[in-house]
N, C-alpha and C positions, 0 to 999 in steps of 0.2 A: 171404432176400435182401432182402425188403421191410423188415425190421428195420434193416439197415445203412443204407438210404436215410433212414429216419426219424431215426436217431441222427446222421447227417451234417447233416441239416436243422436239428436243434436246436443243434448246435455253431455253425453259421453264424449262427443267430438270436442265440445267446448272445454271440458276438463282435460282431455288429452292435449289440446293446444296450450292451455295454461301451464301444464306441467312441462311440456317441451320448451316453451318460451322462457319459463323461470329457470330451467336447467341451462339453457343457452345464455341467459343473463348472468347466472352465477359463474359459468365458465369464462365469460368475457371479463368479469370483475377479477377473477383469479389471474387470468392472463395479464391484465393491465397492472395488477399489483406486483406480479413477478417481474414485469418489464420495468417498472419504476424502481424496484429494489436492485435489479441488475444495473440499471443506469447509475444509481447512487453509488453502488459498489465500484463501478468502473471509474467514476469521478474520484472516489477515495484512492483508488489504485494510482491514478495520475498524480494526485497530491502526494502520495507516499513516495512515488518516484522522485518528485521534486524535493521532498524532504531528505531522501537518501543522497541526492545530488548535492544538496546544501551541505550535508555532512562531509562529502568528499572535498568540496570547495573550501570549507572551514579548515580541514586538515591540511590541504595544500597551502593555504595562507599561513597556517602555523609553522609548517616546514620551511616555507620561504622566509618568514620573519625570524626563524631561529638563528639564521646567519647574521641578521641585522640587530635584533633586539635581545638575543640570548634567551628566548622562551624555552620552557622546559619540555614542551611537547616532543620536539625532535630528539632531545637528549634522552627522554624516557623511552622513546621508540628505539633508539640505538642501543639502549641497555637491555632490551628484550621486548616481548610483546606487551603492549599497553592498551588499555581500554579507556575510552573517554566518552562520557555522555555529552551530547550537544543540545543546548536549549535553543529552540527556534521561536520566533514571534509571529504574530499575525495569524493567518489561516492555517499555517503549518505547525502552530504551537500544540495542537492535539496529538502530534506524533512523537513517540519516543525514539530519538535518534541516538544510536550507539556507534562509535567509531573505534575500530580495532586497527592498530598499527604495529608493524614489525619492520625491522630494517636489516639490511645486509650491506657489507662494504666491500670495496675492491680498491686496490692501490694501483694507480696509473701514473707513471712518470713522477713518482714521489708525492702525488696528491691522492688523498683518500676520498673516494667517491662513495656516497651513500645512496642506496636504493630503498625507498620507503614503499612498503606494500600496505595499502590502506583499503579497508573494507568498511563501508557505511551501511548500517541496517536501520531502516525506518519501519516502525510498527504502530498499528492502531487497533484497538479492540481488546476484548477480554483475553482470549486464548486461541491458539490455532484450532480450526475446526468449527468455531462459532461463526454465525452468519455475518457478523460485522467485522471480522478480523481481516486486516490487510497488512501485508509485509512486502517490502521491496529491498533488495540488496544490490549495492553497486561496489565495484572494486576499481582501484587505480594504482598505478605505480609511478612514483615521482623520483627523479634522480636529482641529486644535489651535490 
């Protein structure tokens, strides 16, 4: 009769260990998945930063070229706030980059100087609050 009680005790212990180990395994899988998602989102944030920076560089080029080639970007900027989408290629092509520009002027020694305030916003994902949404904003001021 004593042998039956010992055999029942080991069955309970084995079931307890199986439950504890399976819960530990599930927790490890959940932790690993969250870590991978966090790493991927961090990488997308870095890429969004580069996309926003590319928008700033694109607009700086447009402003500098306006004096040379007569592009309309600077003229539109001087006329009021203007918004321009920027299309990127390569790995940054998944980002929607929007550049907003406004300009102010000052006269110095009979020369008109323009100050361009540029804001570049790079976004990826469906909408704010969604798990895959990433947005980076950069601003710059250019004097010409």
